[in-house]
C-alpha positions in Angstrom: -76.7 -20.9 12.8 -77.2 -23.1 9.7 -76.5 -20.8 6.8 -76.6 -21.7 3.2 -73.0 -21.3 2.0 -71.6 -22.0 -1.4 -70.2 -25.5 -1.8 -67.1 -24.3 -3.7 -65.9 -21.0 -5.1 -64.8 -22.1 -8.6 -64.1 -18.7 -10.3 -64.7 -20.2 -13.7 -68.3 -21.2 -12.8 -69.3 -18.0 -11.0 -71.4 -15.8 -13.3 -70.7 -12.2 -12.5 -73.2 -9.4 -13.3 -72.2 -7.0 -16.1 -70.9 -4.3 -13.6 -68.6 -6.8 -12.1 -67.3 -7.9 -15.5 -66.7 -4.2 -16.5 -64.9 -3.7 -13.2 -62.6 -6.6 -13.8 -62.0 -5.4 -17.4 -61.1 -2.0 -16.0 -58.4 -3.6 -13.8 -57.1 -5.9 -16.7 -56.9 -3.0 -19.1 -55.0 -0.9 -16.6 -52.5 -3.7 -16.0 -52.1 -4.2 -19.8 -51.5 -0.5 -20.4 -49.0 -0.4 -17.6 -47.1 -3.4 -19.0 -47.2 -1.9 -22.5 -45.9 1.5 -21.4 -42.2 0.6 -21.6 -42.6 -0.8 -25.1 -44.5 2.3 -26.2 -41.9 4.6 -24.7 -39.1 2.7 -26.3 -40.9 3.0 -29.7 -41.2 6.7 -29.2 -37.6 7.1 -28.3 -36.4 5.0 -31.3 -38.6 6.9 -33.7 -37.2 10.2 -32.5 -33.6 9.2 -32.9 -33.2 10.0 -36.6 -35.2 10.2 -39.8 -34.1 6.7 -40.8 -35.6 5.1 -37.6 -38.7 7.2 -38.0 -39.1 5.9 -41.6 -38.6 2.3 -40.3 -41.3 2.7 -37.7 -43.6 4.4 -40.2 -43.2 1.3 -42.4 -43.8 -1.0 -39.5 -46.9 0.8 -38.4 -48.4 0.6 -41.9 -48.7 -3.2 -41.6 -52.2 -4.4 -40.8 -51.2 -6.5 -37.8 -49.5 -3.6 -36.1 -52.4 -1.3 -36.8 -54.8 -3.9 -35.3 -52.5 -4.1 -32.2 -52.6 -0.3 -31.9 -56.4 -0.3 -32.2 -56.5 -2.9 -29.4 -54.3 -0.8 -27.2 -56.4 2.2 -28.1 -59.5 0.3 -27.0 -57.8 -0.7 -23.8 -57.0 3.0 -23.1 -60.5 4.3 -23.9 -62.2 1.5 -22.0 -60.0 2.2 -19.0 -60.8 5.9 -19.2 -64.5 5.4 -19.5 -64.6 2.8 -16.7 -62.5 5.1 -14.5 -65.0 7.9 -15.0 -67.8 5.4 -14.1 -65.9 4.5 -10.9 -65.5 8.1 -10.0 -69.3 8.6 -10.5 -69.9 5.5 -8.4 -67.7 7.1 -5.6 -70.2 9.9 -5.6 -72.9 7.3 -4.8 -74.6 7.8 -8.2 -75.6 4.7 -10.1 -75.2 2.2 -7.3 -78.6 0.6 -7.8 -78.5 -2.5 -10.0 -80.5 -1.1 -12.9 -78.4 2.0 -13.2 -75.2 0.1 -12.6 -76.1 -2.1 -15.6 -76.9 0.9 -17.7 -73.6 2.5 -16.7 -71.8 -0.6 -17.7 -73.5 -0.8 -21.1 -72.6 2.9 -21.5 -68.9 2.2 -20.8 -68.9 -0.6 -23.4 -70.8 1.5 -26.0 -68.9 4.7 -25.6 -65.4 3.0 -25.5 -66.2 0.9 -28.6 -67.7 3.9 -30.4 -64.7 6.1 -29.7 -62.4 3.2 -30.7 -64.1 2.7 -34.0 -64.1 6.4 -34.7 -60.4 6.8 -33.9 -59.5 3.5 -35.6 -61.2 4.8 -38.8 -59.0 7.9 -38.6 -55.8 5.8 -38.0 -56.4 3.1 -40.5 
């Protein structure tokens, strides 16, 4: 009954494989999008009140920092979407082997970053 067990479970020292990191990023991006939703809805409501508030928000969104923040939110959304599709495919028992799971994780990163750069170029 002598099993080799880990001495400690320090989460900062455990090195997860790429599929595990992508899975955690999926959860974090979902939580961040959920927490940002009230702010985004408030911005939408305020911009629709009158033409003056719309002009004020238009001026605010022309600043580089706000554009960068919006591109970050866009990446969070696109990453969450791509990782969610990956999880749905994994639920179908496709890509559960380590090599294909790694490939799927790299595809999630590549596709979400490519879509973010393309959409960010249009928005900038």
